C-alpha positions as CSV (number, residue, x, y, z in Angstrom):
1,X,138.2,70.1,92.1
2,X,138.1,68.7,88.6
3,X,135.1,70.8,87.7
4,X,136.9,73.9,89.0
5,X,139.9,73.3,86.8
6,X,137.6,72.9,83.8
7,X,136.1,76.3,84.6
8,X,139.5,77.8,85.0
9,X,140.6,76.3,81.7
10,X,137.5,77.6,79.9
11,X,138.0,81.0,81.5
12,X,141.6,81.2,80.4
13,X,140.7,80.0,76.9
14,X,138.0,82.7,76.7
15,X,140.4,85.4,78.0
16,X,142.9,84.4,75.4
17,X,140.2,84.7,72.7
18,X,139.1,88.1,74.2
19,X,142.6,89.4,74.0
20,X,143.0,88.2,70.4
21,X,139.7,89.9,69.4
22,X,140.6,93.0,71.3
23,X,143.8,93.2,69.4
24,X,141.7,93.4,66.2
25,X,140.1,96.6,67.7
26,X,136.7,95.0,68.3
27,X,134.5,96.6,70.9
28,X,133.5,94.8,74.1
29,X,130.0,94.4,72.6
30,X,131.4,92.9,69.4
31,X,133.6,90.5,71.3
32,X,130.7,89.5,73.5
33,X,128.6,88.7,70.4
34,X,131.4,86.8,68.8
35,X,132.0,84.7,72.0
36,X,128.3,84.4,72.8
37,X,128.7,85.8,76.3
38,X,127.4,88.9,78.1
39,X,129.3,92.2,77.6
40,X,129.9,92.4,81.4
41,X,131.9,89.1,81.2
42,X,134.1,90.7,78.5
43,X,134.5,93.7,80.7
44,X,135.6,91.6,83.7
45,X,138.0,89.5,81.4
46,X,139.6,92.7,80.1
47,X,140.0,94.1,83.6
48,X,141.7,90.8,84.6
49,X,143.9,90.8,81.6
50,X,145.0,94.4,82.3
51,X,145.6,93.6,86.0
52,X,147.8,90.6,85.0
53,X,149.7,92.8,82.5
54,X,150.4,95.4,85.1
55,X,151.6,92.7,87.6
56,X,153.9,91.3,84.9
57,X,155.3,94.7,84.1
58,X,156.1,95.3,87.7
59,X,157.8,91.9,88.0
60,X,159.7,92.5,84.8
61,X,160.8,96.0,85.9
62,X,162.1,94.5,89.2
63,X,163.9,91.8,87.3
64,X,165.3,94.4,84.9
65,X,166.7,96.4,87.7
66,X,168.4,93.4,89.2
67,X,169.8,92.3,85.8
68,X,171.1,95.8,85.2
69,X,173.0,95.7,88.5
70,X,174.4,92.2,87.7
71,X,175.5,93.5,84.3
72,X,177.4,96.4,85.8
73,X,179.1,94.2,88.4
74,X,180.1,91.7,85.7
75,X,181.6,94.4,83.5
76,X,183.6,95.6,86.5
77,X,184.9,92.1,87.1
78,X,185.8,91.6,83.4
79,X,187.5,94.9,83.3
80,X,189.6,94.0,86.4
81,X,190.7,90.8,84.8
82,X,191.5,92.4,81.4
83,X,193.5,95.1,83.2
84,X,195.6,92.3,84.8
85,X,196.3,90.9,81.4
86,X,196.9,94.3,79.9
87,X,199.3,95.3,82.7
88,X,201.4,92.1,82.5
89,X,205.0,92.7,81.4
90,X,205.5,91.1,78.0
91,X,209.2,90.6,78.7
92,X,208.9,89.1,82.2
93,X,212.1,87.0,82.0
94,X,215.6,87.6,80.9
95,X,216.0,84.6,78.5
96,X,216.2,85.8,74.9
97,X,215.6,82.6,73.1
98,X,213.2,82.6,70.1
99,X,210.4,81.0,72.1
100,X,210.6,83.9,74.6
101,X,210.4,86.5,71.8
102,X,207.4,84.6,70.3
103,X,205.8,84.5,73.8
104,X,206.5,88.2,74.3
105,X,204.8,89.0,71.0
106,X,201.8,86.9,72.0
107,X,201.7,88.7,75.3
108,X,201.7,92.1,73.5
109,X,198.9,90.9,71.3
110,X,197.0,89.8,74.4
111,X,197.6,93.2,76.0
112,X,196.3,95.0,72.9
113,X,193.3,92.7,72.7
114,X,192.6,93.2,76.4
115,X,192.8,97.0,76.1
116,X,190.5,96.9,73.1
117,X,188.0,94.8,75.1
118,X,188.3,97.2,78.0
119,X,187.5,100.2,75.7
120,X,184.6,98.3,74.3
121,X,183.3,97.4,77.8
122,X,183.6,101.1,78.9
123,X,181.6,102.2,75.9
124,X,179.0,99.5,76.5
125,X,178.8,100.5,80.2
126,X,178.3,104.2,79.4
127,X,175.7,103.4,76.8
128,X,173.9,101.1,79.3
129,X,174.1,103.6,82.2
130,X,172.9,106.6,80.1
131,X,170.4,104.5,78.1
132,X,169.2,102.4,81.0
133,X,166.4,104.7,82.0
134,X,165.1,104.7,78.5
135,X,164.9,100.9,78.5
136,X,162.5,101.1,81.4
137,X,160.0,103.3,79.6
138,X,156.5,102.1,78.6
139,X,155.0,102.5,75.1
140,X,153.9,106.1,75.6
141,X,157.4,107.2,76.9
142,X,156.4,107.4,80.6
143,X,159.0,106.2,83.0
144,X,158.1,103.1,84.9
145,X,159.7,103.3,88.4
146,X,162.2,100.6,89.2
147,X,159.8,98.9,91.6
148,X,156.6,99.9,89.8
149,X,155.7,102.6,92.3
150,X,153.8,104.8,89.8
151,X,152.9,102.0,87.4
152,X,149.2,101.9,88.4
153,X,148.6,105.4,87.2
154,X,150.9,105.2,84.2
155,X,149.5,102.0,82.8
156,X,145.9,103.3,82.7
157,X,144.2,103.5,79.4
158,X,143.3,107.0,78.1
159,X,139.6,106.2,78.9
160,X,140.5,105.3,82.5
161,X,142.6,108.5,82.9
162,X,139.7,110.6,81.5
163,X,137.4,108.9,84.0
164,X,139.8,109.7,86.9
165,X,140.0,113.3,85.7
166,X,136.2,113.5,85.6
167,X,135.9,111.9,89.1
168,X,138.4,114.5,90.5
169,X,136.4,117.3,89.0
170,X,133.2,116.0,90.4
171,X,134.7,115.8,93.9
172,X,135.8,119.4,93.9
């Protein structure tokens, strides 16, 4: 299996170089010349790279959905705890010694700080909920479904979309 791992390593190394050269806007033919391989190899490598990218986007989108739900649950829990602090009676005992007054002042400050944090959390929550769908958009502004349902079509290159359009026209 040692020979297989060398081939895998060479293939991954080449794919990394293909992606780097592709990012410089070289054509498949130019990349093939640079790497001294056949253009069909570059084509297969790019297909593999795109497929891997699509898979990672679907994974990331699923993880993002879960993290979004965890964030909302955490803000709910934090808000509940802060409301407990904010709702506490600052003068909860009848002793009026100086320590009680200082303690009451600290409790009032804690209540104000808690209410300020609650307000901040509510603003963050609204921003997250209303902006959450925008955070799951791809680079052309097309919404990626939370579980990648329409990702295959949306992540196609303009050339692939044009080819699909031509194929549909030919099938009519």
